[in-house]
Each structure stands twice: as structure tokens, then as C-alpha cells.
C-alpha positions in Angstrom: -16.3 20.3 -44.2 -12.8 20.6 -45.6 -10.0 20.3 -43.0 -8.5 23.6 -44.3 -11.8 25.4 -44.6 -11.9 28.3 -42.1 -14.9 28.7 -39.8 -15.9 30.7 -36.7 -15.8 29.1 -33.2 -17.4 30.8 -30.2 -15.7 30.5 -26.8 -17.1 31.8 -23.5 -14.5 33.1 -21.0 -16.0 32.4 -17.6 -13.7 34.7 -15.6 -14.4 37.7 -17.7 -18.0 36.8 -18.6 -17.4 37.5 -22.2 -17.6 35.6 -25.5 -14.9 35.6 -28.2 -15.2 34.4 -31.7 -12.1 33.0 -33.4 -11.4 31.9 -36.9 -10.2 28.3 -36.9 -9.8 25.2 -39.1 -10.3 21.5 -38.4 -6.5 21.3 -38.1 -6.2 23.9 -35.4 -4.5 22.5 -32.3 -6.2 22.9 -29.0 -3.1 24.4 -27.5 -2.7 26.9 -30.3 -6.4 27.8 -30.0 -5.9 28.7 -26.3 -2.8 30.8 -27.0 -4.7 32.7 -29.7 -7.7 33.3 -27.4 -5.5 34.6 -24.6 -3.8 37.0 -27.0 -7.2 38.2 -28.2 -8.3 38.9 -24.7 -5.4 41.2 -24.0 -5.6 40.7 -20.2 -2.2 40.4 -18.5 -2.7 37.6 -15.9 -1.8 34.0 -15.3 -4.0 31.8 -17.5 -2.0 28.5 -16.9 -4.8 26.9 -14.9 -7.4 27.4 -17.6 -8.6 24.9 -20.1 -11.3 24.4 -22.7 -14.6 22.8 -21.6 -17.2 21.6 -24.0 -20.6 21.8 -22.2 -22.7 20.0 -24.8 -20.5 16.9 -24.7 -19.6 17.4 -21.0 -15.9 16.9 -21.8 -12.6 18.7 -21.3 -10.2 19.4 -24.2 -7.0 18.8 -22.2 -4.6 17.5 -24.9 -3.0 20.5 -26.4 -1.5 18.7 -29.4 -4.8 17.3 -30.6 -6.7 19.0 -33.4 -10.3 20.2 -33.3 -11.2 17.6 -35.9 -10.0 14.8 -33.7 -12.0 16.2 -30.8 -15.1 16.5 -32.9 -15.4 20.2 -32.5 -17.4 21.9 -35.4 -18.8 25.3 -36.2 -21.9 24.8 -34.1 -19.9 23.9 -31.1 -19.6 26.3 -28.2 -16.7 26.0 -25.8 -15.9 27.5 -22.5 -12.5 28.8 -21.3 -12.6 28.2 -17.5 -10.3 27.4 -14.6 -9.6 23.8 -13.9 -9.4 24.4 -10.1 -12.6 25.7 -8.5 -13.8 26.2 -5.0 -16.0 23.6 -3.3 -17.7 23.8 0.1 -16.4 20.5 1.5 -17.7 18.8 4.6 -15.1 16.6 6.2 -16.0 13.3 8.0 -15.9 15.1 11.3 -18.7 17.4 10.0 -16.6 20.5 9.8 -16.8 22.5 6.6 -13.9 23.8 4.7 -13.7 25.9 1.5 -11.0 24.4 -0.6 -10.0 24.3 -4.3 -10.4 21.1 -6.2 -9.4 20.1 -9.7 -12.6 19.9 -11.7 -10.8 18.5 -14.8 -9.3 15.4 -13.1 -11.1 12.2 -12.3 -12.6 12.3 -8.9 -10.2 9.6 -7.8 -7.2 11.9 -8.6 -9.0 15.0 -7.2 -9.6 13.3 -3.9 -5.9 12.2 -3.8 -4.9 15.9 -4.1 -7.4 17.0 -1.4 -6.1 14.3 1.0 -2.5 15.3 0.4 -3.4 18.8 1.2 -4.9 17.8 4.6 -2.3 15.2 5.4 -4.6 12.1 5.0 -2.8 9.0 3.8 -4.3 6.3 1.7 -6.8 8.5 -0.2 -8.0 5.5 -2.2 -10.3 4.8 0.8 -12.1 8.1 0.5 -14.3 9.8 -2.1 -16.8 12.6 -2.5 -20.6 12.5 -2.6 -23.5 14.8 -2.8 -25.9 15.3 0.1 -29.2 13.5 -0.2 -30.9 16.9 -0.6 -29.4 17.1 -4.0 -30.9 13.7 -4.9 -34.3 15.0 -3.8 -33.8 18.1 -6.0 -33.8 20.4 -3.0 -30.4 21.9 -3.8 -30.2 25.7 -3.9 -27.3 26.9 -6.0 -25.8 30.1 -4.7 -25.1 33.0 -7.0 -21.4 33.5 -7.8 -19.7 35.4 -5.0 -22.5 34.8 -2.5 -21.8 33.6 1.0 -22.8 30.1 1.8 -24.2 28.7 5.0 -24.2 25.0 5.7 -25.2 22.5 8.2 -23.4 19.9 10.1 -24.3 16.3 9.2 -23.4 12.9 10.2 -22.7 10.5 7.4 -25.4 12.5 5.8 -26.3 16.2 5.8 -29.1 18.5 4.8 -28.2 21.4 2.5 -30.4 24.0 4.1 -29.8 27.7 4.6 -31.8 27.5 7.8 -29.0 25.6 9.6 -26.1 27.9 10.4 -24.1 26.0 13.1 -21.2 24.9 11.0 -20.1 27.6 8.6 -19.0 31.1 9.5 -20.4 34.1 7.7 -17.4 34.3 5.4 -18.0 30.8 4.2 -14.8 29.3 5.7 -14.5 26.2 7.9 -16.3 27.0 11.1 -15.7 25.6 14.5 -19.1 25.3 16.2 -19.2 27.2 19.5 -15.7 28.8 18.8 -14.3 31.6 16.9 -11.9 29.7 14.7 -12.1 29.0 11.0 -9.9 27.5 8.3 -9.9 28.5 4.7 -8.5 25.6 2.8 -8.6 27.5 -0.4 -6.5 30.4 0.7 -3.2 28.4 0.5 -2.0 27.4 -2.9 1.2 26.2 -4.4 3.0 28.9 -6.2 4.0 26.6 -9.0 0.4 25.6 -10.0 -2.2 28.3 -9.7 -5.3 27.1 -7.9 -4.0 23.7 -6.9 -4.2 22.4 -3.4 -0.9 22.9 -1.6 1.0 19.8 -0.7 2.0 19.3 2.9 5.7 19.8 2.2 5.6 22.8 4.4 5.6 21.4 8.0 4.7 24.7 9.7 1.7 25.3 7.3 0.6 21.6 7.7 0.6 21.9 11.5 -1.4 25.1 11.6 -4.0 24.1 9.0 -4.5 20.5 10.0 -4.4 20.6 13.8 -8.2 21.3 13.9 -8.8 18.2 11.7 -6.6 16.0 13.9 -8.5 17.1 17.1 -12.1 18.0 16.2 -13.7 20.7 18.4 -16.3 19.7 20.9 -19.9 20.2 19.9 -23.3 19.5 21.3 -24.4 16.2 20.0 -28.1 17.0 20.5 -27.8 20.2 18.4 -26.0 18.3 15.6 -28.5 15.4 15.7 -31.4 17.8 15.3 -30.0 19.0 12.0 -28.6 16.0 10.2 -30.1 13.5 7.7 -30.2 10.3 9.7 -30.3 7.1 7.7 -31.9 4.7 10.0 -34.0 2.7 7.6 -32.8 0.8 4.6 -34.6 3.1 2.2 -32.9 6.2 3.8 -29.5 4.5 3.5 -30.2 3.8 -0.2 -31.0 7.4 -0.8 -27.7 8.5 0.8 -25.5 6.0 -1.0 -27.0 7.1 -4.3 -25.0 10.3 -3.9 -21.5 8.8 -4.4 -19.7 10.4 -7.3 -18.2 8.3 -10.1 -14.4 8.0 -9.4 -13.5 7.7 -13.1 -15.1 10.9 -14.2 -14.3 14.5 -13.3 -16.5 16.8 -11.1 -17.3 18.9 -14.2 -18.5 15.8 -16.1 -20.9 15.1 -13.2 -22.5 18.5 -13.2 -20.8 19.6 -10.0 -20.8 23.4 -9.8 -18.4 25.9 -8.3 -19.1 26.5 -4.6 -21.3 23.4 -4.4 -21.6 21.6 -1.1 -19.9 18.2 -1.3 -19.1 15.7 1.4 -15.7 13.9 1.8 -16.2 10.5 3.5 -14.4 7.2 3.9 -16.1 5.3 1.1 -14.4 1.9 1.5 -14.4 0.5 5.0 -11.0 -1.1 4.6 -8.5 0.9 6.6 -4.9 -0.1 5.6 -1.8 0.5 7.6 -3.2 2.8 10.4 -0.1 4.4 12.1 -0.7 6.7 15.0 2.6 8.4 14.4 1.8 9.7 11.0 -2.0 9.3 10.7 -3.3 11.7 13.4 -5.7 13.4 11.0 -6.7 10.2 9.3 -7.4 8.4 12.5 -9.4 11.3 13.9 -11.5 11.6 10.8 -12.3 7.8 10.9 -13.1 8.1 14.6 -15.5 11.0 14.0 -17.2 9.2 11.1 -17.7 6.2 13.3 -18.9 8.3 16.2 -21.6 10.1 14.3 -22.8 6.8 12.7 -23.3 5.4 16.2 -25.0 8.4 17.7 -27.2 8.9 14.6 -28.2 5.2 15.0 -27.1 4.4 11.5 -25.5 1.2 12.7 -27.3 -1.2 15.1 -25.7 -1.5 18.6 -26.6 -3.3 21.7 -26.9 -1.4 24.9 -23.6 -3.0 26.0 -21.9 -1.8 22.8 -23.4 1.7 23.1 -21.9 2.1 26.6 -18.5 1.0 25.4 -18.6 3.6 22.6 -19.8 6.2 25.0 -17.0 5.4 27.5 -14.4 5.5 24.8 -15.7 8.8 23.5 -15.8 10.2 27.0 -12.1 9.2 27.5 -11.2 11.0 24.2 -12.8 14.1 25.6 -11.1 13.9 29.0 -7.7 13.0 27.6 -7.9 15.8 25.0 -8.6 18.4 27.5 -6.0 17.2 30.1 -2.7 19.2 30.2 0.3 17.3 28.9 2.1 15.3 31.5 5.7 16.3 32.1 7.9 13.2 32.0 11.4 12.8 33.3 14.1 13.4 30.7 15.1 10.2 28.9 17.6 9.4 26.2 16.1 10.4 22.8 16.9 7.0 21.4 14.8 5.3 24.2 11.9 7.7 23.5 12.0 6.8 19.8 12.0 3.1 20.5 9.2 3.3 23.0 7.1 5.4 20.6 7.6 3.0 17.7 6.6 0.0 19.9 3.5 1.9 21.1 2.5 2.8 17.6 3.0 -0.8 16.4 0.8 -2.1 19.3 -1.9 0.4 18.5 -1.8 -0.4 14.8 -2.2 -4.1 15.4 -4.9 -4.2 18.1 -5.8 -0.8 19.4 -4.4 -1.5 22.9 -3.5 -4.7 24.7 -2.0 -5.4 28.1 0.9 -7.8 28.8 -1.6 -10.1 30.7 -3.7 -10.4 27.6 -1.0 -11.5 25.3 -0.9 -15.2 24.4 1.7 -17.3 22.7 0.8 -18.0 19.1 2.1 -21.6 19.0 -0.9 -22.8 21.1 -4.4 -23.0 19.7 -6.9 -22.5 22.6 -10.1 -24.5 22.7 -13.5 -24.2 24.4 -15.6 -27.2 25.1 -18.8 -27.6 27.2 -22.4 -28.7 27.3 -24.5 -26.0 25.6 -28.1 -25.7 24.6 -28.6 -25.3 20.9 -31.8 -23.8 19.5 -32.7 -24.4 15.9 -35.7 -22.6 14.2 -38.2 -25.0 12.6 -41.2 -24.4 10.4 -44.3 -22.5 11.7 -42.2 -20.5 14.2 -41.4 -23.6 16.3 -38.0 -24.1 17.9 -36.0 -27.3 18.5 -34.0 -27.0 21.8 -31.4 -29.7 22.7 -28.2 -30.0 24.7 -25.0 -30.9 22.8 -21.3 -31.2 23.6 -19.9 -28.2 21.8 -16.3 -27.5 20.8 -14.8 -24.2 19.6 -11.4 -24.2 18.0 -9.7 -21.9 15.5 -12.8 -20.2 13.9 -14.9 -23.4 13.8 -17.9 -24.2 16.1 -18.7 -28.0 16.2 -21.2 -30.0 18.2 -21.6 -33.6 19.1 -24.1 -35.9 20.9 -21.7 -36.4 23.8 -18.1 -35.6 24.9 -17.1 -39.1 24.0 -18.4 -38.6 20.4 -16.1 -35.6 20.1 -13.3 -38.1 19.0 -15.2 -38.7 15.8 -17.0 -36.6 13.2 -19.3 -33.8 14.5 -23.0 -33.5 13.8 -22.2 -30.1 12.2 -19.0 -28.0 11.8 -19.6 -24.3 11.2 -17.0 -21.9 10.0 -17.9 -18.5 11.7 -15.7 -16.3 9.5 -17.9 -13.7 8.0 -20.9 -14.7 10.2 -23.1 -12.4 12.1 -23.1 -12.6 15.9 -26.0 -11.1 18.0 -26.2 -11.1 21.8 -29.5 -11.6 23.7 -28.8 -11.1 27.4 -30.8 -10.4 30.5 -28.7 -10.8 33.6 -31.6 -10.4 36.0 -33.5 -13.3 34.3 -30.2 -15.2 33.8 -30.7 -15.4 30.1 -27.5 -15.7 28.1 -28.1 -16.4 24.4 -25.9 -15.9 21.3 -27.6 -15.7 17.9 -25.5 -16.8 15.0 -26.2 -16.2 11.3 -23.9 -18.0 8.9 -23.8 -18.9 5.2 -24.7 -22.6 4.5 -25.5 -24.1 1.1 -26.0 -20.7 -0.5 -28.4 -19.7 2.2 -28.2 -17.9 5.5 -28.8 -20.3 8.5 -29.7 -19.4 12.0 -28.5 -21.0 15.2 -29.0 -19.9 18.8 -26.6 -20.9 21.5 -27.8 -20.9 25.1 -25.2 -20.6 27.9 -25.7 -21.1 31.6 -23.6 -18.4 33.3 -21.9 -15.1 32.9 -18.5 -16.6 32.8 -19.4 -19.2 30.2 -21.2 -16.5 28.1 -18.2 -14.1 28.3 -15.7 -16.7 27.0 -17.9 -18.1 24.2 -19.3 -14.8 23.1 -15.7 -13.3 22.8 -14.7 -16.3 20.7 -17.7 -16.0 18.4 -17.0 -12.3 17.9 -13.4 -12.8 17.0 -14.2 -15.7 14.7 -16.7 -13.6 12.8 -13.7 -11.3 12.0 -11.4 -14.1 11.1 -9.5 -14.1 14.4 -9.0 -16.9 16.8 -8.7 -17.1 20.6 -5.0 -17.1 20.2 -5.3 -13.5 19.2 -4.0 -11.0 21.7 -7.4 -9.2 21.9 -9.3 -12.3 23.2 -8.7 -11.7 26.9 -9.6 -8.0 26.6 -12.8 -9.0 24.8 -13.7 -11.4 27.6 -13.0 -8.8 30.3 -15.1 -6.2 28.4 -18.1 -8.5 28.2 -17.7 -9.4 31.9 -17.6 -5.7 32.9 -20.8 -5.0 31.1 -22.6 -8.0 32.5 -21.6 -6.7 35.9 -22.8 -3.2 34.9 -26.2 -4.6 33.8 -26.6 -6.6 37.0 -25.9 -3.5 39.1 -27.4 -0.8 36.9 -30.2 0.2 39.3 -27.6 0.8 42.1 -25.4 3.3 40.1 -25.5 6.7 41.7 -22.3 8.5 40.7 -22.5 10.8 37.7 -19.1 12.5 38.1 -15.9 11.3 36.5 -12.6 11.2 38.5 -11.3 14.8 38.8 -14.8 16.2 39.1 -15.7 16.2 35.4 -19.5 16.1 34.9 -20.8 13.9 32.1 -23.6 14.9 29.9 -24.9 11.5 28.7 -27.0 12.9 25.8 -23.7 13.8 24.1 -22.5 10.3 24.2 -25.4 7.9 23.5 -28.2 7.6 20.9 -31.6 9.1 21.7 -33.3 5.7 22.1 -31.1 5.0 25.2 -31.9 8.4 26.8 -35.6 7.6 26.3 -35.4 4.2 27.9 -33.4 5.2 31.1 -33.1 8.1 33.4 -30.2 10.5 32.8 -28.4 9.5 36.0 -28.7 5.9 35.2 -27.1 6.4 31.7 -24.4 8.6 33.2 -23.6 6.0 35.8 -23.4 3.2 33.3 -21.0 5.2 31.1 -18.8 6.0 34.0 -18.8 2.3 35.1 -17.6 1.3 31.6 -15.1 4.2 31.6 -13.5 3.1 34.9 -11.4 0.5 33.1 -10.5 2.9 30.2 -9.4 6.0 32.1 -5.7 5.4 31.6 -5.9 5.5 27.8 -4.4 8.2 25.8 -6.4 10.1 23.2 -5.0 8.0 20.4 -5.5 4.7 22.3 -9.2 5.6 22.9 -9.8 6.5 19.3 -8.1 3.3 18.0 -10.2 1.2 20.3 -13.3 3.0 19.2 -12.5 2.3 15.6 -11.8 -1.4 16.4 -15.1 -1.8 18.3 -16.9 -0.1 15.4 -15.4 -2.6 12.9 -16.8 -5.4 15.0 -20.4 -4.4 14.7 -22.6 -6.6 12.5 -23.8 -3.6 10.5 -20.3 -2.1 10.0 -19.4 -0.8 6.6 -22.5 -1.8 4.6 -23.3 0.2 1.5 -26.9 -0.1 0.3 -28.4 0.1 -3.2 -31.9 -0.6 -4.5 -31.9 -3.4 -7.0 -34.2 -5.9 -8.8 -32.8 -9.3 -9.4 -33.5 -11.2 -12.6 -34.2 -14.8 -13.3 -35.8 -15.4 -16.7 -37.3 -12.0 -16.3 -36.5 -9.0 -14.2 -38.3 -9.2 -10.9 -40.8 -6.4 -10.1 -39.9 -6.8 -6.4 -37.6 -4.1 -5.0 -34.8 -5.5 -2.9 -31.6 -4.2 -1.3 -28.0 -5.1 -2.3 -25.6 -4.7 0.6 -21.9 -4.3 -0.2 -19.2 -4.9 2.3 -15.4 -5.4 2.1 -15.6 -9.2 1.5 -19.0 -9.9 0.1 -22.3 -8.7 -1.3 -25.6 -9.6 0.3 -29.2 -9.8 -0.9 -31.5 -8.1 1.7 -35.3 -8.1 1.9 -36.4 -4.5 1.6 -39.3 -4.9 3.9 -37.9 -7.0 6.8 -34.2 -6.3 6.4 -33.5 -10.0 6.5 -30.5 -11.3 4.7 -31.6 -13.6 2.0 -28.3 -14.6 0.4 -24.7 -13.6 0.3 -21.8 -14.1 -2.2 -18.2 -13.7 -1.3 -15.7 -11.9 -3.6 -13.5 -15.0 -3.3 -16.0 -17.1 -5.2 -16.6 -14.5 -7.9 -15.1 -15.5 -11.2 -16.1 -12.3 -13.1 -18.4 -9.3 -12.7 -19.5 -7.4 -15.8 -22.0 -4.8 -16.8 -24.2 -4.7 -19.9 -24.0 -1.0 -20.5 -27.0 -1.0 -22.9 -29.4 -2.7 -20.5 -27.7 -1.4 -17.3 -27.7 -5.0 -16.0 -24.9 -6.4 -13.9 -23.9 -10.0 -14.3 -21.8 -11.8 -11.6 -20.5 -15.3 -12.2 -19.9 -17.2 -9.0 -19.0 -20.9 -8.5 -22.0 -22.7 -10.0 -24.3 -19.7 -10.0 -24.9 -16.6 -12.1 -26.4 -13.5 -10.5 -28.1 -10.8 -12.6 -29.7 -7.6 -11.4 -30.4 -3.9 -12.3 -29.9 -1.0 -10.0 -33.0 1.1 -9.2 -31.5 3.8 -7.0 -28.4 4.8 -8.9 -26.3 4.1 -12.0 -25.2 0.4 -12.1 -21.6 1.8 -12.5 -21.7 2.7 -8.8 -22.2 -0.9 -7.7 -19.5 -2.1 -10.2 -17.1 0.5 -8.7 -17.8 -0.6 -5.1 -17.1 -4.3 -5.8 -14.0 -3.6 -7.9 -12.8 -1.0 -5.3 -13.0 -3.5 -2.5 -11.1 -6.1 -4.5 -8.5 -3.5 -5.4 -8.0 -2.6 -1.7 -7.8 -6.3 -0.7 -4.7 -6.5 -3.0 -2.7 -4.0 -1.0 0.3 -5.7 0.6 3.4 -3.5 0.6 2.8 -0.2 2.6 5.5 1.5 0.6 4.1 0.6 -2.8 2.4 3.5 -4.6 -1.3 3.2 -5.5 -1.8 1.5 -8.9 -4.2 4.0 -10.5 -4.4 2.0 -13.7 -5.4 -1.2 -11.9 -8.0 0.7 -9.9 -9.7 2.0 -13.0 -9.6 -1.4 -14.6 -11.3 -3.1 -11.7 -13.9 -0.4 -11.1 -14.9 -0.1 -14.7 -13.3 3.3 -15.4 -11.4 4.0 -18.6 -7.6 4.0 -18.5 -6.0 7.1 -19.8 
């Protein structure tokens, strides 16, 4: 077809539900085409937010100075003239729904950045959008345009059913369960850009809109847990994680429709520069996502850890409902200094006390006779006593204390290891189970301790070491005291009678602990155990309790694992379905049937990671090893994006440095434009 030859092009105008046919040539510019179309429509309105969308190619024609020939548009092409900003029914991490406008023409990474700016959430690179699992099971019901939507509350996951009506009001706006308030995130727009999310430059507007996101309304956990999609099994987690949207493509390119139900979640569990003074909304949303993952049993917790979470959650509730304390007038400068110091303390460690702070020029050490239990073939165990030494993040053991002057029998670096308690105070059983990488395999070692005091000190050291921290860290003493408190609570659990918090506040334990705990113990027993744990936390502020909750959540062995179904390849692709677990510092190979970790590879030993886009196979070159696999639960691009995303986030150093979008797309496999 000659470039100057004229031909007819059909364009559908979505707002008016009409089609227009225009005479064009291959040299017609996209911008001129839109101007001519608007003139032909003859409707006086603001069309500045509209652009041309090509449904067959699933692509936007956004460059106005490009010709139709360059775009590939021909006579048989059909275009659509539609708004770039469209409404979505967005569920926040705290399960509240909000109707807000999102740019359907920008990459999801940029669209999420705009949404987070609108709601006052810093570091939007940690979040993304995903579809509910119902969409993956083809259960989605798309509403007619103009219809009123009803939604459900969900935890990390959510059903998309019209039968559940606890979260969204009849007008489709953000609904506060049990209360009459709502928030329409799409009703506020910037006057300069029609349809775009308003930035939080207006302080008054920011305060009024985002207060409800900084302090989520109280809801009945039991009612919520009855309606949510709970990902307890590996297979259920794989289904959920298949819903993540591609960050390097737009919503329109991924078949997201106007008014569709999407979820906004913290995708990368690497929280950078948390500052209570400026991150009130962000911290609350992380806290809420953590809370629902614990209550929905999406992460494994011991009973001791469950009670800690319940006590912290209870303190958040009490402190949130307490009237503000009137303080004596102080110089404004002193208030600012005290506030800054408090924020710094919370940012670093949640909360610490002066008694728990250590000098950093000393490296503490633990040494004692401990019983080590190694697993042998045929289920047998080898149990012996050794002289054990713990220093820095290393656990070493010797035949005797005199031999400690020489080389150890084994020296284990516990950074990145998994630590599991096995305790029964009544039976005086104090065991710590360690799982750690050794020679490209995962090794097991059980450490038997003889008393509560010994267990508390060593267990605290193991936990911190697994996170790369030493006993010189300021959180070590508080970790020891927390373990001691729960050992005492377990010892006296049958004697607990009180179920009322100080001030006469009654506790409903079913709102604070997973269902498995309520099935195992009586309500009064659970309430008493929560209050016992709470007794040492009752002076915390709301922000202190939330920060401590987040920190404890990060210490869980199952924290922050994203799961995908894969098949590994040797000479041929295996027919065995396995699970790939992705965390902030490594990937793990998991047996789909037993959940056992078979192998792990740290990002620090990865030389390259690439995708063969034709075969959809991922190839990772590590030191002395090449890993190859295909993804059976999602597009292989999703795994590539997670690995690159975590490496990108690990490179953040300067808190004032803007996000390098170009580097993000290079590392995650997206194209740079």
C-alpha cells in the first residue's frame, strides 16, 4: 500500500459508544489523527486524558509524532479512543476496598507509584497489584458498566463473590465494616490532569482521605476469616501468587477491565527506611498484611509466637482506643528532638530499653556443654554431648572445652538458616532444630538444652544469627526476655484465670489468634495467655506495637516466601512438579508433597539469570552450577521479575535517591522506554 494512498480507518469512541470512520494515509501522525477525530465528534469536553488503543495488538499508540505506518496500523485495523485513567475496585493490604482511578496506559510499576503517592505510601517499588485467585479459576463476574459492585474482605487473598457484602458499601466506595464511613478514592483528581490520582500535596485532603488507611477500623476476625481465600497449603499459595501482574506492562495490555477488582499488596518483603514520623499509612498497611497472614495461618507460627502476635495486636487495639494523654508543655525544640530520637529507635529495632543496649565494641559469646542430635539413615538419630561455642553468627562444637583452643569439629554459619523450637516445659524438653545450607544441600541439626535459662539465651542467639545479627545487637536482651516470659507462661498456663485487661477491657481471643489455637485450648485459657504476654507490652504506643509486630513477623521462618510451580531440568525436563520459593536473599527448591526444602541458591552466588523466551525456560548460572526450570503455574517472566526485583531492592542505599526505574526494568526483564 502506497504511503500516500488514502484509506478508511474505523475508530470506536468508548465514552460515546459510537464508531467513526476517518480517511487517513500511512503518513498520518497519531496526534493529528486524534485531533481530527475530536473535531469530527463535535462534542465540547476535555479529551486530554484520551488515547488510541489497538485491541488486536494489545498496545497503546501513545507517541503522537509517530505515523500509522511506523505503528503498523493498516486498513483492516480497528482502534479505540478511550480514557487512559479508569476506575478500579482496589483492595488495600488492610482489606479495605477503595474505588480509585488508575492509569491503564502506564506500566504497572508506574501506575502503582501514582496510586501510592495518592495514598501517602512511600517506597512504592515494594508494592504491586494482583488479581484475586477467583480470576485465575475463571470465576470472575465482570459487572456491567455503571453497575454497583459488592466485594469481600480478604487476607493476602480474597474471593470475588457477590455473596459477600461485608467490605463495600452499596455505592461501591471504600466501606468500613461495621461503621458508616466510606472513602471514594476516585472522587478527588488533580485539576491539571483529568482522571489522574491526586498527589498528596494538599495536606488537609491527605489527612482526611488517608486517616482511615493509617488506622484501620476494627473488624471481627472470625467474620473476615470465614470469607477469605486462605492459602495454607503450598498448592494454594501457588494459585495466589500466579495472580501478580507484570510490572513492565500496562493494565490494559494484561486484559484488566474498568471497575475490575484488584488487590494492592506488598509484593517484595524488603521494607526500606521505615520512619514512623512519615510512614504512618505505610507501616499500618504492612502491619495489617502481616496480621492477616498470621491469623489466616498463611505463615507457620509456634504457639509462643502466636501469643506474642496476639498480645501486640491487642496492645494496638487498646492504645488506638485510648484518649490522648495530655503532657506538660515543653519547649518545641525539645519535643522535636525527642520525637526524632524515638523515630530513629523504632526504625532500627522496633523498641528497645536502655537496659537492653550493649556496647558494640564487645562481641558476646556463649559456651556450654550441649547435646547435639544428628539424623542418620533409616530414621536413626545420633545423640552426643559436645562443648559448643556461639560467637558472631557462627555455631561451633568441639570434643571438649580444652579442644576449643584448636579447630572445631564443625563450624556453622547460621545466617540465612531456619530455626525451629521444640519445647515442652512440663516435660523439661528444650530443643532447637536448625536447618542450614551445607555443600549445596540443606543439613539438619538438633540442639538439646538442659534448662529454661540456657534455652532462652541460645535460642535468642540462633534467631538473631539467622537474620544476620549478633548477640551484640540491641535486640538480643529483649529477645531473651521474651522467650523467658513465654516459657513461664507455658509452665503456668493451667493456672491462668484472668481474662480482663487492665482498665476492665475484655478480650475476645478469637479475634487475635488462628482457629487452630482456639480448637486446642479453652477460650479462657487463650485469653489468659494473651494477657500474660501483654503484661510486658502494655506501655507501648500504637506505633511501637505495630513496629514490633512487623519485626517479629520478619523473624518467622516462613516470612516473605513467594511460591511458584516449576519443573526442573537436567538433560530433560522433569515430569515431577516441584515448588520454587523466592525470598529476599535466595531461591529454594521445595518438595511439592512434603514441603521439605531440597536445595537453595543465594543471589550472591548467581552470576546471571536469563530466560529463553521461546521455550519459556529460565537458566540461572551459579558458582559451579547451572539451574534450569520451566514455570507451570504462571509465565516465567513473573519469576524473573521477582529475582531481579529483590536484587534491585538490595541495591538501595541512599534514602534520598530517587528510584531508578530504568535499572528496575533492566533487572526484571522489562523493556526500557
